[in-house]
N, C-alpha and C positions, 0 to 999 in steps of 0.2 A: 448465422445471425437471423433473427426472426424478421418477418415482413415489417413489423412495426419499427424495429431497429434500423432496417434498411431505409425505410421512409424518413426517419429522423436524420440518418447520415446524409441522405440525398439533400434534405432541406438545409443542413449545416453547410454542405459544400456550395449549394446555390446561394446561400446568404453571403458566404465569403466572396463569391464571384460578383454579386451585386454591389458589394462594398468596394471591390477593386477589380475592374474588368481585365487588367493585365494578367491576372491569375489564370485566365482561361487558357493561356498558352501552356500552362503546366497541368492542364486538366483534360485528359482524353475522355471520350464519351463512354464512361462506365455506368451510365444510368440504366436502371432496370425498369422502373415504372414509366408509363406513358407520359405522365405529367412531368417527370424528371427529364425525359428525352425532349419534350416540347420546350421546356425552359431552356435547356442547353442549346438546342438548335436556334431558338429565338435570340439568345445571347450572341451566338456565332454570327447570325445574319446582321444583328445590330452593329457588330464590330466591322464586318465586311462592308456595310453600307455607310460606316462612319456616322451613325446616329447616336443620339443621347440615350442613356440608360433610363429612360422614363417608363413609367408603368404603361402608358398608352402605346409606346413603341413595342414593348414586350407583348402586349395583347395583339397588336397588328402583325408582328412577325410570326406569331404562333397561331394565327387564325386558320391556317390550312393544315395544321398538324393533326395527329391522331387525337390529341387531348388539348383543345384550345384553352388558353389561359383566361382567367377573369381577374378583375382588380382585387377581389377578396382573396384569391389564392396567392397573388403577389404580395399582398399585405401580410399574410401568414409567414411567408419566407422572409420578408424584411424584418419581422418581429423577432427572429432568432438572433440572440446575442452571440457573436463569434469573434475570435481574434485570428489575425493572419498567421500567427506562429503555430496555430493548431491545424492549418490547412492541409499540410502534408499527411498528418495523422488521419484526417477525414478522408483524404483521397485514397490512402492505403486501405482503410476499412471498406470503402466503396469498391475498390478494385478487387479485393478478396471476395466480396459478395457477388460482384459481377461474374467473376471467373467460376465461382461455385455454381451460380445459376446457369452458366453456359454448359458446365459439366452435366448438371442434372437434366436440363431441358433439351440438350442437343447431342453432345458426344456420347454420354453413357446410354441415352435412349437409342441412338443409332447402333451402338455396339450390341445392346440387348437384342435389337431386331435382327441383326446379322447372325447372332448366335442361335436365336430361337428358330430361324428359318433354315438353320444348318447350312449356311452359305459355304459353298465349297471353295470360294475364293478367299483363301487365308490372308492374302495381301490386304483385302478390305478390312478384315478384323484387326490385323496388325496396324493398319493406318489409324483406325479408331483408338486403339490402345496408345499409339504414339501421340495422337492429338490430346488424349487425356493426360498423358505424362507431361507434355509440354505446358498444358494449362496449370497443372499442379506445380511445376517448376516455376512458372510465372508468379504464382502466389508467394513463393518463398524467396523470389529474387529481391535483393535489397539494393536500394539506391546508394551508390558510393558518394558520400558527402565530404567535401573538403573546401577550405577557404585559403586564400593567400595569407602569408605572414602579415602583410600590410593590413588586410581586413581584420585579422585576429587581434593585432595591436590596437586597432581603432575601437574594437569592442572591449578590449581589456581596459582602456581608459575609463569607459563607463562603469566597469566592474569596480575599479578603484574608487571612483566617486561615490558609487552606491554603498561600498563598504564603509566609507567615512560617515555616511548617513545611517548606517546599520540596516540598510535595505537588502544587503546580501547575507544577513544573518537570519537563520531560521531557528527560533527558540525551541527548546524541548518543553518549555512551560515551567520547568523547575529552575529557579534562579541559581542555586548552588551548582547544579550541573552545568549550566550555561557559562558560569564564570571560568570553568576549566576546559570547556569544549568550544574551541574558537569557531567552528562551523555550525554547531548546533545540529539539527536534523536537516542538513542541506540536501536538496534534491539530487538524485542520481547516485547517492551513496548509501551505505548500509552500516548499522550498528548492531553489535551482539551483546546481549545481557545474559549471563548464565549463573547458575548456582544449584545447590542440592535441592531435591524435592522437599518442599516445606520451608525452605529458607526465606522465601518471600519474592520470588520472581513475578508472580501474577500481581501481588500487592504493589510492587514497583511499577509494573506495566500499567495498572489501573490508576496508580498515583499520577503517572505521566499523562494518562488519558484525561483524568479529572482536571489536571492543570490546563490541559488543552481545551476542555469544555469551557472553563472560565475565561480563557484567553482567545477563544474562537480560532484555535489552530486546527485546520482541516485534518481529520484523523479517521482511520478505519481500524477498528479493533477486531481482528479475526481470531476467534478462539477455537483452535482445533482440538483442544483437550477438554475444556469445561463447556457444559451447555449454557444457553443464554440465561436461564434463571439463576444459576450460580454466579455468573458474571455480574448480573444485576444486584444480587445479594451483596456482593463485595463492594460494588460501586456505590450503591445507596447507603451502605453502612459507612463508607468513607465520607460521603457528602453530608450525611445527616448526623453522624455520631451514634446512631442506633447500633448497639452491638450485633455482630453478625449472627450469633446463635439465636437472638430474639427474632430476627427476620426469618430465620430458618424454621422456627417453631410457631411464630405468630402469637406467642405468649410471653408475658414478662417473667421476672425472676420468681414470682410467687405462684406462677402457673395460671394467672388470669388471662383470658382471651383478650388481646388488644388489637385484633386484626383491623377494626375500623379506624383506630388511631393511626396504625401503620399506613393504611391506605390513604388517609388524609395527608400524612407526611410525604408519601410518594407523589400524590397529586400536586402538592406544593412545589416539589422538585420539578415535576413535569412542566408546570406553568412557568418556572424560571427559565427553562431551556427550550421551550416549544418553538421559539423563533430561530434557534440555532440549528441550521441544516448542515452544519459542517462536521457532524459526528455521526458515524455509522457503526453498527455492530453486525458481525457476521457469525451465524451459528450453523456451521456445517462441518462435520468431522472429517468427511471424505473429500479431499480437494487435491488438485494438482497445480503445478505452475501454469499450465495451459488454461485452467479455470480462472486463475487470477488475471492472466493476460486478457482474457475475454471480458471479465467483469470490471476491470479498472476504468475503462472509458465510461461505462454507465454510472459508476460511483462518482466520477468527476462531474458528469452532467447533472446528477442529482444534487450534489453539493454546490455546483456552480463555481468550480475551481479548476486550476490547471495543475496544482501541486497538493499533495497530502502526505501524511505519515501513515504507513501501513505497519501495524503491529501484528506480528505473527507469533501466537502463543499456543502451542509449542511449534516452532518452525519445522522441526524434524519429523512432524507427523504428516507433512505433505508427502504424497505417494511417490514423488520423484526421488526421495531419499532411500527408497527401498522399504521393505517390511521386516520387522523383527531382526533376526540374525542374518538376514540376507543383505543388509546394507553394508556397503564397503566404502573404503576411502575414495575410490574413483567415483562412486555414485554420489557421495557427498560433494566432491569437487565439481562434478558436472551440474548437480542441482544448484549449488551456490553460484556457479558461473551463469546459469540461466537466470537466477534471481537478480544477480548484478546487472545483467543485460536488461532485465525487466525494469529495474529502477531507472536505468539510463533512458530506455525507450519511452517510458511514461512520465519521466520527470517527477519521480516520487522518492521518498526516503523509506527504507525498509528497516524495521527494528526486529531482530530475531531474539526470541526468548527460548533458551535451550537449557537442558539439564546437564549437570556435571556427571562425569562417570562415577561408578560406584566407588566408595571408599575402600582403600586397600586394607585387607585383614591384618597386614603387618603393622598398621598404626595402632599403638597401644595408648589408651587414655586412662591415666591413673590419677591425674590432678588437673585442675583448671588450666594451668600453664601449658599442658600438653595439647590443648585445643588449637593452639597456634599452628600445629602441624596440618590442620585442615584449611588453612588459608588458601584461597583459590590461586591457581596458576593457569596459564594458557593451556598447559598439557592436560588439565582436568576436563577440557571439552572433548567429547568424542570426535575423532578425526579433526583435531583442533587446527591443523595447518590450513584447511580450506576456509574455516571461519576467520582465522587470523589474516590470511591473505586478502580476502574479499571485504573485510570490515574496516572502516576508517577508525572506529572506536570499538574496543572490547572492554566491557565492565564485568568484573567478578563480584558476586555478593557473598558476604560472610556475616553470620550472627553467632557470637560466642555463646549466648544464652541458649540458642537452639541446640548446640552440641552438648552443652552442660546438662540441660534437661534430659537429653537422650542418653548420655553416657555416665553422668554423675548426679543422678537425681537426689541422692541422699547426702551429698557433700554440702556442708554449711555454706560454702562460698557460692554455691549455685544460686541460692535465694538472694544473695547480695548483688548479683550481676545486673547491670542495667540492660534494658531492652534496646540495644543499639544495633543498627544495621550498618555495616561497613560496605561502601561502594568503592571498589578499587579499580582505577584505570590501569588496565594491563596492556592496552595498546591505545595510543593517541597520536595519530599521524601528524597532527598540527599543534601539539602541545606537550605539557609535562604529564607525569603519571602519579597524581595525588591519590590519597585515600580520603573519601568524604564520609562523614558520619551523619546518620539519620536516626531519629527516634522511631522505633517500630512498634506500632500498636496493633497487635494481632487481633484484638477483640473487635476493632472497627476497621480493619484492613487499611490502615492509614500510615503514611510515613511523613515525618516532619524534619526539615533540615536542622542540624545542630550547628550553630555558628560558633566557631572557636574564636574567642577574643584574643587579640594581639596584645601582649604585655610589653610596653615600652620600657626599656631599661636605660637609665642615665649613667653615664660614665663618671665616677667620682675621682 
């Protein structure tokens, strides 16, 4: 963690302590900066002397410390907006920074000195190594959390009340999906969306993101496959209706340069969303789960939220899955277990976008009706059991016209097929397994729900 991040973390912890002094009993002195230490010691003295948490008392109690406090410094701490439920996360971050600082400035320094002077007392070197090991173990130590059944039921009553008010529902942003997904993108869970390369995974992902932009749903779109320019090409095409290929060329169908017009359209979109800080895009192809674990708190701080939807497109490009032919079922299982823990730890929802396995050469397509053989099943996902076990919802994508254009381009029926994208619920822990239809517009990277009318029949 950088010095700036450490300073921010210290300030968040101190702000929590100022808001509720009882929390200091749960806060060891993990402060690194002199001002952080002064604040902490001043708070402890105020409690010991049973004084009020006034700014004047803070200044008085810290007057003899290494870094005396001023009213301006206290005002900065009080200006930080924090919630008590985030306190343990801040403490854990501060603890890790404190221990790493101890390792760097004391233990490892002493070890290096002992080795460089060729200390013949091996016990001293072993002691330094043992100290380092204990500190590293302390970072990884997890607090065992549990509550009584009585407390659990008390909280559960609130959950039931919130559900009735739809406060426990976390929308995907797309109404047709929400009608059949009782939890939506609920925090601490995962969703998997898969399909063939070219069938429309990214279009679906950006369609969900676009809906999230309009509804202010906190979202981070992490594109591990496409670079940022291509993601923006598709997103702007979807939002403005400007065909994707025109944005790619900067020219219209006649070949005329219309870059100025396109820039004006993009500026209009920017002005529409400039106040929306709840959407972030990540453009980094080489990432690990540890990288995500490190970045998520900073993304939350930037957006000013405790929950968001993390879209991983393509999820399996994270280094934890392995590389190329080296990835195995056990690596997939381990990676998805880590990601599931990440979702629970950070109170986020993770959406995986993954590719289907290659089509079997045994499948013969001779007529349009044969395309049904390509309808997705859970087995189409590489190492599917890991995704199936860890995801609350698994959605398979299918486009009949995609396969017809590929395998039967000269068949008269191909030109008559509608551009329909089928979204099949292949797993839904809290509901049924319907197939939903969307109109798929590849030219503008847009999907639109197709509402099937119910025909009421009277009995004669």
